[in-house]
C-alpha positions in Angstrom: 108.7 81.6 186.4 106.8 78.3 186.6 103.2 78.0 187.8 102.2 75.5 190.5 100.5 72.4 189.2 96.7 72.0 189.5 95.5 70.3 192.7 94.1 66.8 192.3 90.6 68.2 192.8 91.1 71.0 190.2 92.6 68.5 187.7 89.6 66.1 188.3 87.1 68.9 187.8 88.9 70.1 184.7 88.8 66.6 183.3 85.1 66.3 184.1 84.5 69.7 182.4 86.2 68.4 179.3 84.1 65.2 179.3 80.9 67.2 179.6 82.0 69.6 176.9 82.6 66.7 174.6 79.3 65.1 175.5 77.6 68.5 174.8 79.1 68.7 171.4 78.2 65.1 170.6 74.6 65.4 171.8 73.7 68.5 169.7 70.8 69.3 172.1 68.1 71.7 171.0 68.6 75.1 172.6 65.6 74.7 174.9 67.2 71.6 176.5 70.8 72.7 176.9 70.7 74.6 180.2 68.6 71.8 181.9 71.1 69.2 180.7 74.1 71.1 181.8 72.6 71.8 185.3 71.7 68.1 185.7 75.1 66.8 184.5 76.9 69.2 186.8 74.9 68.1 189.8 74.9 71.5 191.5 78.6 72.1 191.1 78.6 75.7 190.1 82.3 75.8 189.4 82.1 72.7 187.1 79.2 74.3 185.3 81.1 77.6 184.9 84.1 75.6 183.5 81.9 73.9 180.9 80.3 77.2 180.0 83.8 78.7 179.6 84.7 75.9 177.3 81.5 76.4 175.3 82.2 80.1 175.1 85.7 79.5 173.9 84.5 77.1 171.3 82.1 79.8 170.1 85.1 82.1 169.7 85.2 83.9 173.0 88.8 83.2 173.9 91.1 80.6 175.5 89.4 78.6 178.3 92.8 77.4 179.8 95.0 80.3 181.0 98.7 79.4 181.2 98.4 80.0 185.0 96.5 77.1 186.6 95.3 79.4 189.3 94.0 81.6 186.6 91.7 78.8 185.4 89.3 79.2 188.3 89.6 83.0 188.2 88.7 83.0 184.5 85.8 80.7 185.1 84.5 82.8 187.9 84.7 85.9 185.8 82.9 84.1 183.0 80.1 83.0 185.3 79.5 86.6 186.5 78.9 87.9 182.9 
C-alpha cells in the first residue's frame, strides 16, 4: 500500500523545518536564547515550530521525525507539541 505524496504546502513546510533545524545546529545558541530564536524564525507558524522541535528531539535520540506515512508527519508533530 502506497501513501499519498505530501501536498506542496506540507513539502514546503517540511523543507523549511529542515533548513531551520540545520541553522539551529550550526548556530549552537546558548540555552537561554534557543526558544526565542525558534519562535522568531518560525514567525508564529506553530506547526513549523513543532516540526523543528520534533527534528531536534529526534536528533537528541527521541525517535524518527519522518514517519513513513506522510500524513503521519503532521500527526507525529502534533503529538510531540502536546508533550
